[in-house]
N, C-alpha and C positions, 0 to 999 in steps of 0.2 A: 443964738446961732442956729442955722438950719440943721436939721437932723440928717446925717449922712445915710447912704444906702446900707452901710454896715450896721448902723444903729437900728435901722428899720428891720433888717434881716435878723438881728439879734433879738429884738422884741418879738418878732414873729415866731422865732424858734422857741423862745421862752413860753409863749402862749400855747404853742403846739405841745410842748413838754407838759405844761400844767394841765391842759385838757386831757392828754393821754393818761396822766397819773390819775386824774379824777374819774375818768371813764373806766379804766381798768380796775381801779379800786372798787367802784360801784358794781362792776360785773362780777368781781370776786365775791362780794357780799351776796349778790343775788344767786350766784351759782352755789354758794355754801348752803343755802336753804334747800336746794334740790338734793345735794349730797346728804343733808340731814334727814330729809324725808325718806331717802333710800335706806339709810341706816335704821330708821324706825320701822319701816315696812318689811325690809328683806332680811335684816340682821338681828332683829329682836332687841336692838339697843333701846334703853329707856331714856326719856328726856333728862331726868335728874342725873343719871350717869354721864351723859354726854355733856351737859352743862358744866359739871364739875371738871371733867377732862379739859374742855375748851378753856374755861377760866384759868385753871392752874397752869397749863403749858403755854398758852398765849401770854398770860401775865408774866410768867417767868422769863419768856423770850423778850418781852418788852422792857422789863426791868434790867435785864442783862444788856440789852441794846443801849438803854439810857446810861448805864454804868460805863460802858465802853466809850460813849460820846463825852460824858462829863461825870467822872467818878464822884466828885464832891456833891453834885446837885441831887444825886439819886436818893440820898438819905436826908437831905435838907429839910423836907417837910415834916419829918418826924421829930425835929428839934423844936418845933413850935407847937405847943399844946393845943392851941385853937385849930391850927391847920390839920393836926393829926386827928382831932375830933371830926373835922369836916370830911377828912378822907374816909374815916370809918362810916360816917353817915352816907357818903356817896357810894361806898362799896356795897352796903347792905340795903339801901333804899333807892339807889340809882342803877348801879351795874347789875346786881343780881336780878332784880325784877325785869330789867330790859332783856336780859338773856333768857331767863326762865319762861316768861310769858310768851316770848317769840317761839321758843321750842315747843311749848305746850300747845300753841296755836297750830303749829305745823303738825304735831302729833294728832290733834283732834280734827284737823281739816286737811290742808295741803299747803305747800310752800308758797304758791302763788298768792292765795288769798291772805295768808299770814303776813307776807311781805307788804302787800298793798295796805292792809288794815294798820300795819305799823306806821304807815305814812300819815295816819291821823294825828300823830304827835303834835304838829304845829297848831292844830285846832285847840288842843288842851293847853298849849302854851299861851295862845291868844286869850282863852278864858281865864287862865291864872293871872296874866298881866292886867286884864280888865278889872279883876277883883282886887289885885294888889295895889293898883294905882287909882282905883275907884273912878275910872273913866270908861265911857262907852266905847266899844270897838269902833274903828274907822269903817267907812263904807266898804272899802276893799276887804276888811276882815269879815264883815257880814257876808259878802259874796263868797269868800273862801269857805266859811263855815257851811253855807247853804250848799255849795258844790260838794263838800265832803259828806254831808248828810245824805244828799241824793245819791252820791256814788256808793256810799255804804249800803243804802237801802237796795239799790240795784244789785250790788255784789252778793248780798246775803239772800235775796229772794230770787235771783237769776231771772228777773223780769216777770215772775209770777207774783204780782204785788199783794196777793191775799194770803200767801203762805211763805214760810221760812224754808229755803232749800239747802241752806248750809247748816251743819250740826250746831245746836245752841252752844256747845262747849267751844267750838271753833270760833264762833262769833264773839263769845265772852272773852276768850283769851286773846283774840286778835285786837279787840278794842282795848283790853288791858295792856297789850303790847304798845299801843299808841300812847296810853297814859304813862307807861313806864319810860317810853322814849322821851316824853316831855320832861319827866323827872331826871332822866339821864342827861338831858341838855341843860337844865336849870341848876342842878345841884353843884357841879364842879366849877362854876364860873370863876369864883374867887381863887381856887387852887390853880386853874389853868392860866390865870393872869400872873401868877407868881413863880410857877415851877414848870419844868419840862413836861410837856403833854404826854410823852412816852412814859415817864415815871409815874405821873398821876394815874394814867389808864392802867399801867402794869400793876402797880400796887393795889389798885381797886379790884382788879381781877384776881390777884393772889389772895387778898382778904376774902373776896366773894366766894372763892373755891372752898374755904374752910367748912361751911355748913354741909357740904356735899361729901366730906370725907367718910362719914358713916356708911354711905352707899357702898363703898368699896370694902368695908369691913364686914357689913351685915349681909350683903348680897353678892353672889358669885358673878364674876365677870362674864359677859356674853361670849359665846364661841365665835371668834372673829376670824374671817378668812383674810387673805392678803388684800383683795380688793376692799374689804371693809376697813382694814387698817389704813389703806390709801385714802379712803373717803374721810376718815377721822383726821388724817394728816392734812388733807385739803382744808377741812373746816377750821383746824387750829392755825395752820401756817398761812394759807392763802386767804381763807374766808374771815380771818380775824386779824392776825398780826400784820401781814403784808397789805391787806385791804386798808387797814387803819393807817399804816405808814404812807401808802400811796396817796390817800385822800388828804392826809396832813401835809404831805410834801407838795401837793398841788397848790396849796395856799401860798407857797413861795413864788409862784409864777403867775397865778391868776387870782381874781378877787374871790372872797367868800361867796358872793352872789353867784358867780359862774360855777363854783364848786357845788353850791346848793342846787342849781339848775341841773347840773350833770348827774346828780344823785338819782335822777329819774331812771337812769340805766339799771338801777338795782331791781325795782319791781318789773321792769321790762324784761330783764334777763331771767328772773325767777319765773315769770309767767310764760315766756317763750319756751324755756326748757321744760317746764311742767307740762305744757301742751305737746311738745315734740318728742321729748324723751320719756316722760312718765304717762303720756296719753291721758292726761286729765282733761275732762270736758270743760271747755271755757267758751261759752256762747257770746253773742253780741251784747247781751245785757251785762255780763261780767266784764267784758272789755271796756264798755262805756263807763261802768261804775268805777273800774280801776283808773281809767283816764281822768275822771272827775276828781277822784281822791288825790292823785298825783298832781293834778292841775292846781289844787288848793295850795300845795307846797310850793309850786313854781310861782304862783302869784305872790306868796309871802317872800320869796327870794328876790323878786323885782322891787326896786325902789318905788315908792308910791308916786313920786313925780313922773317917773318913767311910764307908769301905767296910765296916768292921766294924759301924758303925751301920746301914747298909743291910741287911747280913746279919742282924742281930738283928731288925730290923723284919719282914723276910721270914719269919724263923722264927716270930715271934709271930703273924703273919697266918695261917701254915699251921696253927699249933696251935689258933688260934681257929676256923678252918674245920673242923678235925678234931673239935673239941668240938661244933660245931653239927651235924655229921653224926651 
């Protein structure tokens, strides 16, 4: 049966809703990096202190949200010994490193470069999959890795190719944030296939906050002003819980490919705000390097057949232009 105008309008509205969720979630993630840098620079907040606060409160809110939606499922994973072990593994080797390395990268450098270097995660996933399957990466994978390496080189040297212009600690923690992002993506696959994603993420955050408890017992809390508390609230609520729920919600309306493509708004937001609000110098080399790193993620989000189709269309257009000339 032919699709009616009402069906087409409904499909369009669903796509608009999904795109809006994905874009706003990515913007919240990008903006939270700027608030984090402000807290480190102006309020004297330490990375370990803020990571613990973020994990505990965001995790608690997500677990409560999951319990309200489905009270029985929120404890289900703890009834299976193997799944409980996977949860503990994910919490301490996936969730904690992904949060901690990102914050340490911001503290050592700035939110823009930390967010961009975090997008190296797909490169490490590619390398892991190649080793695990004992297969050579595809041609498009080699292209993605090459773009990411060139982009990283430009970003850390700022175009001065014989010297490092970004602090070594910022480079190290930024790259480790990429590695941690890969672990964060790979470790919970089995759990996410069986349980509510809010419960999996929430429990991993709550567990991950436990090693940071000594920070609050051994070190005095920083003297926080009302704007500082507002920034922390943004990082926890908007930059963690709501950002996650919005991106997760977008998958109900658009494909994972589209959501992955729209995640590019995260580094774009972080970089734009870093330049305009924090007055961080970001020259042409850094912009180009950032674009190349994000482009490697976008290439991986596209189906390979679709990329081949794009390549063929471009070749046809070039041939047609050459004939016209």
